[in-house]
N, C-alpha and C positions, 0 to 999 in steps of 0.2 A: 504494500500500500504506500502510495506516495504521500509524503508529508506536505501539508499546506504551508505556503509562505505567508508571512505576516509582516505588517508594517506598524510602526509605533508613531503616534502623533502627539505633539505637545500643543495643547490648546490654551488660549487665553480667553477668559470670559469677561466681557464688559457688561456690567449691570450696576444698578443703583446700590443694592445691598450685596452682601456676600451670600450666594446660594449654598445650600447644603449639598453634600455629596449625593444624597437621594434625589433631591430636586433636579440636579444636573443630569443624573442618569435617566430619570423619568422624561426629561425634555429631549435627550438624545435618542432614546428608544422610541419615543412618540413621534419624533420627526422622521426617523427612518421608516417606521411602520406606516405613517401617513403617505409617504412618498412612494414606497416600494412594496407595501403590504407585509404581512407576516412572513411570507416565504423569502422575500428579499432581505428582511431584517435578520432572519436566521442565518442567511448566507454570510452576513457581515461578521459574525463571530465576535461581536463587540465585547470588550472587557476593559473595565476601568482599573488601571494599575495603581495610580496615585492621584490624590486630589488634595490641593492645598487651599483652604478657605481664605487664608490671609492674603495670598498673592493672586487668588482666583485663577490658578493654573491647574490643568488636568493632564494626565498622561494616560493615553488610551491605546489599546491594541485592537487592530482590525485586520481581517484577511486581505491579502493583496488584491484578489479579484474584486473586492467590494470597496477598495480605497476611494476611487473617484465617486461612486454613488454615495458613500458615506460623507465625503467632503461636500457634496451637493446638498445633502440633507442637513448638514450643520449650518449651511448658509440660510436655511429656512427657519431657524430658531429665532424667534423674536421675543419670546417671553419665557422666563424661568420662574416658577412659583409666583405667578401673577405680578411679576415685575418685568419691565422692559429689559431685554438683554440681547447680546450678540455674542457669537462664538467665532473666534478667529484661529486659524491654523498657523502656528508659529514655525514649527519644524516638522519634518517627516523623516523617519530613519528606519533602517532595517534591523537595528539592534537598540536595546534600551541603553546600553553603555555609551554608544556614540551619540545618542540623542541627548543624554545628560551632559556629555562633553560639549555638544553644540549649544545647549541651553546655558551652560556656565559662562560661555564667552560673551 
């Protein structure tokens, strides 16, 4: 069986208040599900690796095949927990280590 390739995304959340980890995940899953349905959402294999409420940054893992659809669905997020918000992709990498190195620069 062939192993699926993954990509890691560093995301910056712009919102009035600091959203919780659960609120961010609900918004991300909801956006993917609305745009691509449950079948498309399951293909994304979305996993939240790290979430920092202070800096409003999230580290997310997604399958390589679903990278572009996932980025498109992130652009559609306008509200997180009934507050206006936007999610921006800061960096994309093939490994967590190189992503953290890129983020530290």
